[in-house]
CHARMM-style PDB file with segment names, atoms N, HN, CA, C and O in Angstrom:
ATOM      1  N   MET     1     -47.943 -72.322 -95.681  1.00  0.00      PROA
ATOM      2  CA  MET     1     -46.564 -72.678 -95.864  1.00  0.00      PROA
ATOM      3  C   MET     1     -45.686 -71.460 -95.564  1.00  0.00      PROA
ATOM      4  O   MET     1     -45.987 -70.350 -96.002  1.00  0.00      PROA
ATOM      5  N   ILE     2     -44.625 -71.669 -94.833  1.00  0.00      PROA
ATOM      6  HN  ILE     2     -44.380 -72.570 -94.477  1.00  0.00      PROA
ATOM      7  CA  ILE     2     -43.676 -70.615 -94.513  1.00  0.00      PROA
ATOM      8  C   ILE     2     -42.504 -70.709 -95.473  1.00  0.00      PROA
ATOM      9  O   ILE     2     -41.887 -71.764 -95.613  1.00  0.00      PROA
ATOM     10  N   LYS     3     -42.199 -69.593 -96.138  1.00  0.00      PROA
ATOM     11  HN  LYS     3     -42.701 -68.735 -96.025  1.00  0.00      PROA
ATOM     12  CA  LYS     3     -41.036 -69.531 -97.016  1.00  0.00      PROA
ATOM     13  C   LYS     3     -39.913 -68.836 -96.268  1.00  0.00      PROA
ATOM     14  O   LYS     3     -40.150 -67.896 -95.509  1.00  0.00      PROA
ATOM     15  N   LYS     4     -38.697 -69.297 -96.482  1.00  0.00      PROA
ATOM     16  HN  LYS     4     -38.504 -70.060 -97.098  1.00  0.00      PROA
ATOM     17  CA  LYS     4     -37.533 -68.670 -95.862  1.00  0.00      PROA
ATOM     18  C   LYS     4     -36.625 -68.135 -96.954  1.00  0.00      PROA
ATOM     19  O   LYS     4     -36.364 -68.811 -97.949  1.00  0.00      PROA
ATOM     20  N   TYR     5     -36.149 -66.917 -96.758  1.00  0.00      PROA
ATOM     21  HN  TYR     5     -36.361 -66.368 -95.949  1.00  0.00      PROA
ATOM     22  CA  TYR     5     -35.262 -66.273 -97.711  1.00  0.00      PROA
ATOM     23  C   TYR     5     -34.024 -65.770 -96.975  1.00  0.00      PROA
ATOM     24  O   TYR     5     -34.035 -65.564 -95.761  1.00  0.00      PROA
ATOM     25  N   LYS     6     -32.961 -65.580 -97.749  1.00  0.00      PROA
ATOM     26  HN  LYS     6     -32.952 -65.748 -98.735  1.00  0.00      PROA
ATOM     27  CA  LYS     6     -31.706 -65.093 -97.171  1.00  0.00      PROA
ATOM     28  C   LYS     6     -31.631 -63.577 -97.305  1.00  0.00      PROA
ATOM     29  O   LYS     6     -31.771 -63.036 -98.402  1.00  0.00      PROA
ATOM     30  N   LEU     7     -31.408 -62.890 -96.177  1.00  0.00      PROA
ATOM     31  HN  LEU     7     -31.295 -63.329 -95.285  1.00  0.00      PROA
ATOM     32  CA  LEU     7     -31.211 -61.447 -96.150  1.00  0.00      PROA
ATOM     33  C   LEU     7     -29.718 -61.173 -96.216  1.00  0.00      PROA
ATOM     34  O   LEU     7     -28.949 -61.687 -95.404  1.00  0.00      PROA
ATOM     35  N   GLU     8     -29.312 -60.362 -97.184  1.00  0.00      PROA
ATOM     36  HN  GLU     8     -29.937 -59.945 -97.843  1.00  0.00      PROA
ATOM     37  CA  GLU     8     -27.925 -59.915 -97.290  1.00  0.00      PROA
ATOM     38  C   GLU     8     -27.956 -58.414 -97.012  1.00  0.00      PROA
ATOM     39  O   GLU     8     -28.717 -57.684 -97.646  1.00  0.00      PROA
ATOM     40  N   TYR     9     -27.139 -57.948 -96.073  1.00  0.00      PROA
ATOM     41  HN  TYR     9     -26.520 -58.541 -95.558  1.00  0.00      PROA
ATOM     42  CA  TYR     9     -27.190 -56.521 -95.748  1.00  0.00      PROA
ATOM     43  C   TYR     9     -25.799 -55.987 -95.458  1.00  0.00      PROA
ATOM     44  O   TYR     9     -24.861 -56.742 -95.198  1.00  0.00      PROA
ATOM     45  N   TRP    10     -25.690 -54.663 -95.509  1.00  0.00      PROA
ATOM     46  HN  TRP    10     -26.452 -54.050 -95.719  1.00  0.00      PROA
ATOM     47  CA  TRP    10     -24.434 -53.973 -95.254  1.00  0.00      PROA
ATOM     48  C   TRP    10     -24.753 -52.582 -94.716  1.00  0.00      PROA
ATOM     49  O   TRP    10     -25.902 -52.139 -94.748  1.00  0.00      PROA
ATOM     50  N   ARG    11     -23.729 -51.907 -94.227  1.00  0.00      PROA
ATOM     51  HN  ARG    11     -22.797 -52.267 -94.201  1.00  0.00      PROA
ATOM     52  CA  ARG    11     -23.910 -50.548 -93.686  1.00  0.00      PROA
ATOM     53  C   ARG    11     -23.456 -49.535 -94.717  1.00  0.00      PROA
ATOM     54  O   ARG    11     -22.404 -49.700 -95.336  1.00  0.00      PROA
ATOM     55  N   GLU    12     -24.231 -48.502 -94.901  1.00  0.00      PROA
ATOM     56  HN  GLU    12     -25.085 -48.367 -94.398  1.00  0.00      PROA
ATOM     57  CA  GLU    12     -23.862 -47.334 -95.687  1.00  0.00      PROA
ATOM     58  C   GLU    12     -24.153 -46.127 -94.831  1.00  0.00      PROA
ATOM     59  O   GLU    12     -25.305 -45.738 -94.636  1.00  0.00      PROA
ATOM     60  N   ASP    13     -23.085 -45.539 -94.321  1.00  0.00      PROA
ATOM     61  HN  ASP    13     -22.149 -45.854 -94.479  1.00  0.00      PROA
ATOM     62  CA  ASP    13     -23.195 -44.426 -93.378  1.00  0.00      PROA
ATOM     63  C   ASP    13     -24.045 -44.867 -92.186  1.00  0.00      PROA
ATOM     64  O   ASP    13     -23.688 -45.823 -91.497  1.00  0.00      PROA
ATOM     65  N   ASP    14     -25.155 -44.189 -91.936  1.00  0.00      PROA
ATOM     66  HN  ASP    14     -25.445 -43.412 -92.495  1.00  0.00      PROA
ATOM     67  CA  ASP    14     -26.014 -44.523 -90.784  1.00  0.00      PROA
ATOM     68  C   ASP    14     -27.149 -45.477 -91.144  1.00  0.00      PROA
ATOM     69  O   ASP    14     -28.056 -45.680 -90.337  1.00  0.00      PROA
ATOM     70  N   TRP    15     -27.118 -46.061 -92.329  1.00  0.00      PROA
ATOM     71  HN  TRP    15     -26.381 -45.897 -92.985  1.00  0.00      PROA
ATOM     72  CA  TRP    15     -28.207 -46.901 -92.809  1.00  0.00      PROA
ATOM     73  C   TRP    15     -27.791 -48.360 -92.910  1.00  0.00      PROA
ATOM     74  O   TRP    15     -26.636 -48.675 -93.195  1.00  0.00      PROA
ATOM     75  N   PHE    16     -28.757 -49.247 -92.670  1.00  0.00      PROA
ATOM     76  HN  PHE    16     -29.695 -48.992 -92.438  1.00  0.00      PROA
ATOM     77  CA  PHE    16     -28.618 -50.653 -93.029  1.00  0.00      PROA
ATOM     78  C   PHE    16     -29.283 -50.787 -94.401  1.00  0.00      PROA
ATOM     79  O   PHE    16     -30.444 -50.413 -94.569  1.00  0.00      PROA
ATOM     80  N   VAL    17     -28.559 -51.313 -95.365  1.00  0.00      PROA
ATOM     81  HN  VAL    17     -27.616 -51.617 -95.228  1.00  0.00      PROA
ATOM     82  CA  VAL    17     -29.086 -51.512 -96.711  1.00  0.00      PROA
ATOM     83  C   VAL    17     -29.057 -53.008 -96.968  1.00  0.00      PROA
ATOM     84  O   VAL    17     -28.087 -53.677 -96.612  1.00  0.00      PROA
ATOM     85  N   GLY    18     -30.099 -53.540 -97.578  1.00  0.00      PROA
ATOM     86  HN  GLY    18     -30.887 -52.996 -97.867  1.00  0.00      PROA
ATOM     87  CA  GLY    18     -30.113 -54.978 -97.782  1.00  0.00      PROA
ATOM     88  C   GLY    18     -30.987 -55.411 -98.933  1.00  0.00      PROA
ATOM     89  O   GLY    18     -31.712 -54.628 -99.546  1.00  0.00      PROA
ATOM     90  N   ARG    19     -30.879 -56.710 -99.196  1.00  0.00      PROA
ATOM     91  HN  ARG    19     -30.290 -57.346 -98.697  1.00  0.00      PROA
ATOM     92  CA  ARG    19     -31.665 -57.299-100.270  1.00  0.00      PROA
ATOM     93  C   ARG    19     -32.017 -58.727 -99.901  1.00  0.00      PROA
ATOM     94  O   ARG    19     -31.361 -59.344 -99.062  1.00  0.00      PROA
ATOM     95  N   ILE    20     -33.048 -59.239-100.529  1.00  0.00      PROA
ATOM     96  HN  ILE    20     -33.581 -58.737-101.210  1.00  0.00      PROA
ATOM     97  CA  ILE    20     -33.397 -60.648-100.407  1.00  0.00      PROA
ATOM     98  C   ILE    20     -32.710 -61.342-101.580  1.00  0.00      PROA
ATOM     99  O   ILE    20     -33.022 -61.067-102.738  1.00  0.00      PROA
ATOM    100  N   VAL    21     -31.787 -62.230-101.284  1.00  0.00      PROA
ATOM    101  HN  VAL    21     -31.534 -62.454-100.343  1.00  0.00      PROA
ATOM    102  CA  VAL    21     -30.924 -62.837-102.295  1.00  0.00      PROA
ATOM    103  C   VAL    21     -31.720 -63.561-103.374  1.00  0.00      PROA
ATOM    104  O   VAL    21     -31.398 -63.451-104.557  1.00  0.00      PROA
ATOM    105  N   GLU    22     -32.742 -64.289-102.986  1.00  0.00      PROA
ATOM    106  HN  GLU    22     -33.004 -64.378-102.025  1.00  0.00      PROA
ATOM    107  CA  GLU    22     -33.492 -65.125-103.928  1.00  0.00      PROA
ATOM    108  C   GLU    22     -34.476 -64.352-104.807  1.00  0.00      PROA
ATOM    109  O   GLU    22     -35.049 -64.925-105.734  1.00  0.00      PROA
ATOM    110  N   ILE    23     -34.682 -63.058-104.531  1.00  0.00      PROA
ATOM    111  HN  ILE    23     -34.217 -62.593-103.779  1.00  0.00      PROA
ATOM    112  CA  ILE    23     -35.668 -62.280-105.280  1.00  0.00      PROA
ATOM    113  C   ILE    23     -34.974 -61.089-105.923  1.00  0.00      PROA
ATOM    114  O   ILE    23     -34.720 -60.086-105.256  1.00  0.00      PROA
ATOM    115  N   PRO    24     -34.663 -61.187-107.223  1.00  0.00      PROA
ATOM    116  CA  PRO    24     -33.961 -60.089-107.889  1.00  0.00      PROA
ATOM    117  C   PRO    24     -34.725 -58.775-107.770  1.00  0.00      PROA
ATOM    118  O   PRO    24     -35.940 -58.729-107.964  1.00  0.00      PROA
ATOM    119  N   GLY    25     -34.000 -57.715-107.451  1.00  0.00      PROA
ATOM    120  HN  GLY    25     -33.013 -57.753-107.294  1.00  0.00      PROA
ATOM    121  CA  GLY    25     -34.592 -56.390-107.396  1.00  0.00      PROA
ATOM    122  C   GLY    25     -35.248 -56.015-106.084  1.00  0.00      PROA
ATOM    123  O   GLY    25     -35.779 -54.912-105.961  1.00  0.00      PROA
ATOM    124  N   LEU    26     -35.227 -56.904-105.098  1.00  0.00      PROA
ATOM    125  HN  LEU    26     -34.796 -57.800-105.198  1.00  0.00      PROA
ATOM    126  CA  LEU    26     -35.867 -56.594-103.813  1.00  0.00      PROA
ATOM    127  C   LEU    26     -34.816 -56.044-102.849  1.00  0.00      PROA
ATOM    128  O   LEU    26     -34.123 -56.796-102.164  1.00  0.00      PROA
ATOM    129  N   PHE    27     -34.716 -54.719-102.815  1.00  0.00      PROA
ATOM    130  HN  PHE    27     -35.279 -54.108-103.372  1.00  0.00      PROA
ATOM    131  CA  PHE    27     -33.781 -54.004-101.956  1.00  0.00      PROA
ATOM    132  C   PHE    27     -34.550 -53.050-101.064  1.00  0.00      PROA
ATOM    133  O   PHE    27     -35.660 -52.642-101.405  1.00  0.00      PROA
ATOM    134  N   SER    28     -33.972 -52.687 -99.919  1.00  0.00      PROA
ATOM    135  HN  SER    28     -33.070 -53.019 -99.642  1.00  0.00      PROA
ATOM    136  CA  SER    28     -34.537 -51.644 -99.085  1.00  0.00      PROA
ATOM    137  C   SER    28     -33.456 -51.147 -98.134  1.00  0.00      PROA
ATOM    138  O   SER    28     -32.297 -51.552 -98.218  1.00  0.00      PROA
ATOM    139  N   GLN    29     -33.859 -50.264 -97.229  1.00  0.00      PROA
ATOM    140  HN  GLN    29     -34.801 -49.935 -97.160  1.00  0.00      PROA
ATOM    141  CA  GLN    29     -32.935 -49.727 -96.234  1.00  0.00      PROA
ATOM    142  C   GLN    29     -33.703 -49.396 -94.972  1.00  0.00      PROA
ATOM    143  O   GLN    29     -34.932 -49.329 -94.973  1.00  0.00      PROA
ATOM    144  N   GLY    30     -32.955 -49.187 -93.883  1.00  0.00      PROA
ATOM    145  HN  GLY    30     -31.957 -49.242 -93.882  1.00  0.00      PROA
ATOM    146  CA  GLY    30     -33.567 -48.813 -92.618  1.00  0.00      PROA
ATOM    147  C   GLY    30     -32.517 -48.272 -91.676  1.00  0.00      PROA
ATOM    148  O   GLY    30     -31.328 -48.549 -91.837  1.00  0.00      PROA
ATOM    149  N   LYS    31     -32.944 -47.508 -90.701  1.00  0.00      PROA
ATOM    150  HN  LYS    31     -33.909 -47.283 -90.570  1.00  0.00      PROA
ATOM    151  CA  LYS    31     -32.021 -46.957 -89.701  1.00  0.00      PROA
ATOM    152  C   LYS    31     -31.557 -48.022 -88.709  1.00  0.00      PROA
ATOM    153  O   LYS    31     -30.540 -47.844 -88.038  1.00  0.00      PROA
ATOM    154  N   SER    32     -32.297 -49.127 -88.614  1.00  0.00      PROA
ATOM    155  HN  SER    32     -33.122 -49.271 -89.159  1.00  0.00      PROA
ATOM    156  CA  SER    32     -31.906 -50.254 -87.765  1.00  0.00      PROA
ATOM    157  C   SER    32     -32.122 -51.538 -88.568  1.00  0.00      PROA
ATOM    158  O   SER    32     -32.782 -51.528 -89.607  1.00  0.00      PROA
ATOM    159  N   LEU    33     -31.566 -52.623 -88.081  1.00  0.00      PROA
ATOM    160  HN  LEU    33     -31.030 -52.631 -87.237  1.00  0.00      PROA
ATOM    161  CA  LEU    33     -31.756 -53.898 -88.760  1.00  0.00      PROA
ATOM    162  C   LEU    33     -33.231 -54.309 -88.722  1.00  0.00      PROA
ATOM    163  O   LEU    33     -33.750 -54.857 -89.694  1.00  0.00      PROA
ATOM    164  N   ASP    34     -33.900 -54.045 -87.606  1.00  0.00      PROA
ATOM    165  HN  ASP    34     -33.478 -53.600 -86.816  1.00  0.00      PROA
ATOM    166  CA  ASP    34     -35.342 -54.343 -87.513  1.00  0.00      PROA
ATOM    167  C   ASP    34     -36.139 -53.538 -88.537  1.00  0.00      PROA
ATOM    168  O   ASP    34     -37.053 -54.066 -89.171  1.00  0.00      PROA
ATOM    169  N   GLU    35     -35.794 -52.263 -88.697  1.00  0.00      PROA
ATOM    170  HN  GLU    35     -35.051 -51.835 -88.182  1.00  0.00      PROA
ATOM    171  CA  GLU    35     -36.494 -51.426 -89.673  1.00  0.00      PROA
ATOM    172  C   GLU    35     -36.217 -51.920 -91.095  1.00  0.00      PROA
ATOM    173  O   GLU    35     -37.121 -51.934 -91.932  1.00  0.00      PROA
ATOM    174  N   LEU    36     -34.976 -52.322 -91.372  1.00  0.00      PROA
ATOM    175  HN  LEU    36     -34.242 -52.310 -90.693  1.00  0.00      PROA
ATOM    176  CA  LEU    36     -34.648 -52.881 -92.686  1.00  0.00      PROA
ATOM    177  C   LEU    36     -35.496 -54.113 -92.964  1.00  0.00      PROA
ATOM    178  O   LEU    36     -36.076 -54.232 -94.043  1.00  0.00      PROA
ATOM    179  N   GLU    37     -35.576 -55.025 -92.010  1.00  0.00      PROA
ATOM    180  HN  GLU    37     -35.105 -54.928 -91.133  1.00  0.00      PROA
ATOM    181  CA  GLU    37     -36.370 -56.243 -92.201  1.00  0.00      PROA
ATOM    182  C   GLU    37     -37.842 -55.911 -92.446  1.00  0.00      PROA
ATOM    183  O   GLU    37     -38.483 -56.518 -93.303  1.00  0.00      PROA
ATOM    184  N   SER    38     -38.370 -54.957 -91.701  1.00  0.00      PROA
ATOM    185  HN  SER    38     -37.849 -54.463 -91.004  1.00  0.00      PROA
ATOM    186  CA  SER    38     -39.763 -54.551 -91.883  1.00  0.00      PROA
ATOM    187  C   SER    38     -39.973 -53.929 -93.262  1.00  0.00      PROA
ATOM    188  O   SER    38     -40.966 -54.215 -93.930  1.00  0.00      PROA
ATOM    189  N   ASN    39     -39.039 -53.082 -93.686  1.00  0.00      PROA
ATOM    190  HN  ASN    39     -38.232 -52.850 -93.143  1.00  0.00      PROA
ATOM    191  CA  ASN    39     -39.151 -52.439 -94.997  1.00  0.00      PROA
ATOM    192  C   ASN    39     -39.037 -53.463 -96.131  1.00  0.00      PROA
ATOM    193  O   ASN    39     -39.729 -53.350 -97.143  1.00  0.00      PROA
ATOM    194  N   LEU    40     -38.169 -54.454 -95.960  1.00  0.00      PROA
ATOM    195  HN  LEU    40     -37.607 -54.545 -95.138  1.00  0.00      PROA
ATOM    196  CA  LEU    40     -38.055 -55.504 -96.971  1.00  0.00      PROA
ATOM    197  C   LEU    40     -39.325 -56.336 -97.050  1.00  0.00      PROA
ATOM    198  O   LEU    40     -39.739 -56.734 -98.139  1.00  0.00      PROA
ATOM    199  N   LEU    41     -39.941 -56.600 -95.919  1.00  0.00      PROA
ATOM    200  HN  LEU    41     -39.605 -56.277 -95.034  1.00  0.00      PROA
ATOM    201  CA  LEU    41     -41.198 -57.347 -95.911  1.00  0.00      PROA
ATOM    202  C   LEU    41     -42.288 -56.547 -96.634  1.00  0.00      PROA
ATOM    203  O   LEU    41     -43.053 -57.100 -97.424  1.00  0.00      PROA
ATOM    204  N   ASP    42     -42.349 -55.243 -96.353  1.00  0.00      PROA
ATOM    205  HN  ASP    42     -41.727 -54.794 -95.711  1.00  0.00      PROA
ATOM    206  CA  ASP    42     -43.309 -54.385 -97.063  1.00  0.00      PROA
ATOM    207  C   ASP    42     -43.045 -54.414 -98.569  1.00  0.00      PROA
ATOM    208  O   ASP    42     -43.976 -54.531 -99.366  1.00  0.00      PROA
ATOM    209  N   ALA    43     -41.774 -54.307 -98.952  1.00  0.00      PROA
ATOM    210  HN  ALA    43     -41.017 -54.212 -98.305  1.00  0.00      PROA
ATOM    211  CA  ALA    43     -41.415 -54.321-100.370  1.00  0.00      PROA
ATOM    212  C   ALA    43     -41.781 -55.661-101.004  1.00  0.00      PROA
ATOM    213  O   ALA    43     -42.240 -55.706-102.145  1.00  0.00      PROA
ATOM    214  N   TYR    44     -41.580 -56.747-100.266  1.00  0.00      PROA
ATOM    215  HN  TYR    44     -41.207 -56.711 -99.339  1.00  0.00      PROA
ATOM    216  CA  TYR    44     -41.933 -58.078-100.766  1.00  0.00      PROA
ATOM    217  C   TYR    44     -43.425 -58.147-101.097  1.00  0.00      PROA
ATOM    218  O   TYR    44     -43.803 -58.602-102.177  1.00  0.00      PROA
ATOM    219  N   PHE    45     -44.265 -57.697-100.173  1.00  0.00      PROA
ATOM    220  HN  PHE    45     -43.958 -57.327 -99.296  1.00  0.00      PROA
ATOM    221  CA  PHE    45     -45.709 -57.761-100.414  1.00  0.00      PROA
ATOM    222  C   PHE    45     -46.138 -56.817-101.536  1.00  0.00      PROA
ATOM    223  O   PHE    45     -47.081 -57.124-102.265  1.00  0.00      PROA
ATOM    224  N   LEU    46     -45.466 -55.678-101.687  1.00  0.00      PROA
ATOM    225  HN  LEU    46     -44.700 -55.429-101.095  1.00  0.00      PROA
ATOM    226  CA  LEU    46     -45.757 -54.801-102.820  1.00  0.00      PROA
ATOM    227  C   LEU    46     -45.419 -55.495-104.135  1.00  0.00      PROA
ATOM    228  O   LEU    46     -46.165 -55.389-105.108  1.00  0.00      PROA
ATOM    229  N   MET    47     -44.297 -56.201-104.163  1.00  0.00      PROA
ATOM    230  HN  MET    47     -43.690 -56.287-103.372  1.00  0.00      PROA
ATOM    231  CA  MET    47     -43.913 -56.921-105.373  1.00  0.00      PROA
ATOM    232  C   MET    47     -44.915 -58.028-105.685  1.00  0.00      PROA
ATOM    233  O   MET    47     -45.277 -58.235-106.843  1.00  0.00      PROA
ATOM    234  N   ILE    48     -45.358 -58.730-104.661  1.00  0.00      PROA
ATOM    235  HN  ILE    48     -45.064 -58.562-103.720  1.00  0.00      PROA
ATOM    236  CA  ILE    48     -46.340 -59.797-104.865  1.00  0.00      PROA
ATOM    237  C   ILE    48     -47.644 -59.207-105.415  1.00  0.00      PROA
ATOM    238  O   ILE    48     -48.232 -59.760-106.344  1.00  0.00      PROA
ATOM    239  N   ASP    49     -48.092 -58.092-104.844  1.00  0.00      PROA
ATOM    240  HN  ASP    49     -47.614 -57.643-104.089  1.00  0.00      PROA
ATOM    241  CA  ASP    49     -49.322 -57.448-105.311  1.00  0.00      PROA
ATOM    242  C   ASP    49     -49.216 -56.994-106.760  1.00  0.00      PROA
ATOM    243  O   ASP    49     -50.205 -57.025-107.493  1.00  0.00      PROA
ATOM    244  N   GLU    50     -48.022 -56.571-107.183  1.00  0.00      PROA
ATOM    245  HN  GLU    50     -47.218 -56.545-106.588  1.00  0.00      PROA
ATOM    246  CA  GLU    50     -47.810 -56.078-108.537  1.00  0.00      PROA
ATOM    247  C   GLU    50     -47.420 -57.188-109.509  1.00  0.00      PROA
ATOM    248  O   GLU    50     -47.280 -56.941-110.707  1.00  0.00      PROA
ATOM    249  N   GLY    51     -47.246 -58.403-109.005  1.00  0.00      PROA
ATOM    250  HN  GLY    51     -47.360 -58.604-108.032  1.00  0.00      PROA
ATOM    251  CA  GLY    51     -46.858 -59.506-109.870  1.00  0.00      PROA
ATOM    252  C   GLY    51     -45.384 -59.487-110.228  1.00  0.00      PROA
ATOM    253  O   GLY    51     -44.990 -60.032-111.259  1.00  0.00      PROA
ATOM    254  N   LEU    52     -44.572 -58.873-109.399  1.00  0.00      PROA
ATOM    255  HN  LEU    52     -44.892 -58.430-108.561  1.00  0.00      PROA
ATOM    256  CA  LEU    52     -43.143 -58.770-109.663  1.00  0.00      PROA
ATOM    257  C   LEU    52     -42.375 -59.767-108.821  1.00  0.00      PROA
ATOM    258  O   LEU    52     -42.931 -60.200-107.812  1.00  0.00      PROA
ATOM    259  N   PRO    53     -41.188 -60.164-109.122  1.00  0.00      PROA
ATOM    260  CA  PRO    53     -40.435 -59.757-110.305  1.00  0.00      PROA
ATOM    261  C   PRO    53     -41.019 -60.388-111.553  1.00  0.00      PROA
ATOM    262  O   PRO    53     -41.724 -61.394-111.479  1.00  0.00      PROA
ATOM    263  N   PRO    54     -40.725 -59.799-112.692  1.00  0.00      PROA
ATOM    264  CA  PRO    54     -41.276 -60.338-113.945  1.00  0.00      PROA
ATOM    265  C   PRO    54     -40.897 -61.798-114.135  1.00  0.00      PROA
ATOM    266  O   PRO    54     -39.815 -62.227-113.734  1.00  0.00      PROA
ATOM    267  N   LYS    55     -41.787 -62.550-114.744  1.00  0.00      PROA
ATOM    268  HN  LYS    55     -42.666 -62.202-115.070  1.00  0.00      PROA
ATOM    269  CA  LYS    55     -41.537 -63.975-114.945  1.00  0.00      PROA
ATOM    270  C   LYS    55     -40.335 -64.237-115.841  1.00  0.00      PROA
ATOM    271  O   LYS    55     -39.750 -65.319-115.786  1.00  0.00      PROA
ATOM    272  N   ASP    56     -39.956 -63.261-116.667  1.00  0.00      PROA
ATOM    273  HN  ASP    56     -40.430 -62.382-116.712  1.00  0.00      PROA
ATOM    274  CA  ASP    56     -38.814 -63.464-117.549  1.00  0.00      PROA
ATOM    275  C   ASP    56     -37.497 -62.970-116.934  1.00  0.00      PROA
ATOM    276  O   ASP    56     -36.498 -62.847-117.642  1.00  0.00      PROA
ATOM    277  N   THR    57     -37.484 -62.685-115.614  1.00  0.00      PROA
ATOM    278  HN  THR    57     -38.296 -62.785-115.039  1.00  0.00      PROA
ATOM    279  CA  THR    57     -36.254 -62.272-114.948  1.00  0.00      PROA
ATOM    280  C   THR    57     -35.242 -63.397-115.021  1.00  0.00      PROA
ATOM    281  O   THR    57     -35.556 -64.558-114.756  1.00  0.00      PROA
ATOM    282  N   LYS    58     -34.022 -63.036-115.383  1.00  0.00      PROA
ATOM    283  HN  LYS    58     -33.767 -62.093-115.598  1.00  0.00      PROA
ATOM    284  CA  LYS    58     -32.965 -64.030-115.511  1.00  0.00      PROA
ATOM    285  C   LYS    58     -31.765 -63.605-114.672  1.00  0.00      PROA
ATOM    286  O   LYS    58     -31.576 -62.420-114.400  1.00  0.00      PROA
ATOM    287  N   THR    59     -30.970 -64.566-114.271  1.00  0.00      PROA
ATOM    288  HN  THR    59     -31.123 -65.529-114.492  1.00  0.00      PROA
ATOM    289  CA  THR    59     -29.717 -64.275-113.592  1.00  0.00      PROA
ATOM    290  C   THR    59     -28.597 -64.905-114.395  1.00  0.00      PROA
ATOM    291  O   THR    59     -28.807 -65.860-115.142  1.00  0.00      PROA
ATOM    292  N   GLN    60     -27.409 -64.359-114.229  1.00  0.00      PROA
ATOM    293  HN  GLN    60     -27.238 -63.583-113.621  1.00  0.00      PROA
ATOM    294  CA  GLN    60     -26.250 -64.875-114.942  1.00  0.00      PROA
ATOM    295  C   GLN    60     -25.035 -64.693-114.051  1.00  0.00      PROA
ATOM    296  O   GLN    60     -24.872 -63.660-113.401  1.00  0.00      PROA
ATOM    297  N   THR    61     -24.198 -65.693-114.029  1.00  0.00      PROA
ATOM    298  HN  THR    61     -24.330 -66.532-114.557  1.00  0.00      PROA
ATOM    299  CA  THR    61     -22.941 -65.605-113.291  1.00  0.00      PROA
ATOM    300  C   THR    61     -21.853 -65.194-114.260  1.00  0.00      PROA
ATOM    301  O   THR    61     -21.729 -65.769-115.341  1.00  0.00      PROA
ATOM    302  N   ILE    62     -21.061 -64.198-113.877  1.00  0.00      PROA
ATOM    303  HN  ILE    62     -21.162 -63.732-112.998  1.00  0.00      PROA
ATOM    304  CA  ILE    62     -19.955 -63.767-114.721  1.00  0.00      PROA
ATOM    305  C   ILE    62     -18.660 -63.870-113.937  1.00  0.00      PROA
ATOM    306  O   ILE    62     -18.658 -63.762-112.710  1.00  0.00      PROA
ATOM    307  N   ASP    63     -17.570 -64.077-114.638  1.00  0.00      PROA
ATOM    308  HN  ASP    63     -17.571 -64.165-115.634  1.00  0.00      PROA
ATOM    309  CA  ASP    63     -16.244 -64.112-114.030  1.00  0.00      PROA
ATOM    310  C   ASP    63     -15.487 -62.867-114.456  1.00  0.00      PROA
ATOM    311  O   ASP    63     -15.517 -62.482-115.625  1.00  0.00      PROA
ATOM    312  N   PHE    64     -14.814 -62.245-113.512  1.00  0.00      PROA
ATOM    313  HN  PHE    64     -14.790 -62.558-112.563  1.00  0.00      PROA
ATOM    314  CA  PHE    64     -13.964 -61.107-113.847  1.00  0.00      PROA
ATOM    315  C   PHE    64     -12.853 -61.023-112.821  1.00  0.00      PROA
ATOM    316  O   PHE    64     -12.964 -61.554-111.716  1.00  0.00      PROA
ATOM    317  N   GLU    65     -11.791 -60.354-113.199  1.00  0.00      PROA
ATOM    318  HN  GLU    65     -11.700 -59.923-114.097  1.00  0.00      PROA
ATOM    319  CA  GLU    65     -10.635 -60.223-112.320  1.00  0.00      PROA
ATOM    320  C   GLU    65     -10.528 -58.786-111.831  1.00  0.00      PROA
ATOM    321  O   GLU    65     -10.769 -57.839-112.580  1.00  0.00      PROA
ATOM    322  N   ILE    66     -10.166 -58.643-110.575  1.00  0.00      PROA
ATOM    323  HN  ILE    66      -9.971 -59.413-109.966  1.00  0.00      PROA
ATOM    324  CA  ILE    66      -9.952 -57.326-109.977  1.00  0.00      PROA
ATOM    325  C   ILE    66      -8.553 -57.306-109.413  1.00  0.00      PROA
ATOM    326  O   ILE    66      -8.181 -58.172-108.621  1.00  0.00      PROA
ATOM    327  N   GLU    67      -7.788 -56.330-109.812  1.00  0.00      PROA
ATOM    328  HN  GLU    67      -8.091 -55.627-110.455  1.00  0.00      PROA
ATOM    329  CA  GLU    67      -6.442 -56.185-109.294  1.00  0.00      PROA
ATOM    330  C   GLU    67      -6.518 -55.338-108.030  1.00  0.00      PROA
ATOM    331  O   GLU    67      -6.964 -54.191-108.072  1.00  0.00      PROA
ATOM    332  N   GLU    68      -6.087 -55.897-106.920  1.00  0.00      PROA
ATOM    333  HN  GLU    68      -5.725 -56.828-106.886  1.00  0.00      PROA
ATOM    334  CA  GLU    68      -6.122 -55.184-105.656  1.00  0.00      PROA
ATOM    335  C   GLU    68      -4.731 -54.707-105.294  1.00  0.00      PROA
ATOM    336  O   GLU    68      -3.742 -55.399-105.537  1.00  0.00      PROA
ATOM    337  N   ASP    69      -4.662 -53.510-104.706  1.00  0.00      PROA
ATOM    338  HN  ASP    69      -5.465 -52.948-104.508  1.00  0.00      PROA
ATOM    339  CA  ASP    69      -3.370 -52.957-104.278  1.00  0.00      PROA
ATOM    340  C   ASP    69      -2.895 -53.578-103.001  1.00  0.00      PROA
ATOM    341  OT1 ASP    69      -1.825 -53.225-102.503  1.00  0.00      PROA
TER     342      ASP     69
END
């Protein structure tokens, strides 16, 4: 079975930084988008091998206001 996940990424200086949205705590970085994807895949398999994320991981939506200039 093939699982599909959403990659969310952004630029920080010369790095692509990203996370897998559906898996809390799965972040990585790379000098290129391809390297980021490869690093995230490596991190995913490390998490699977370690049994992470913990089964008691929870998410919560919060509301807050930000005043913009």
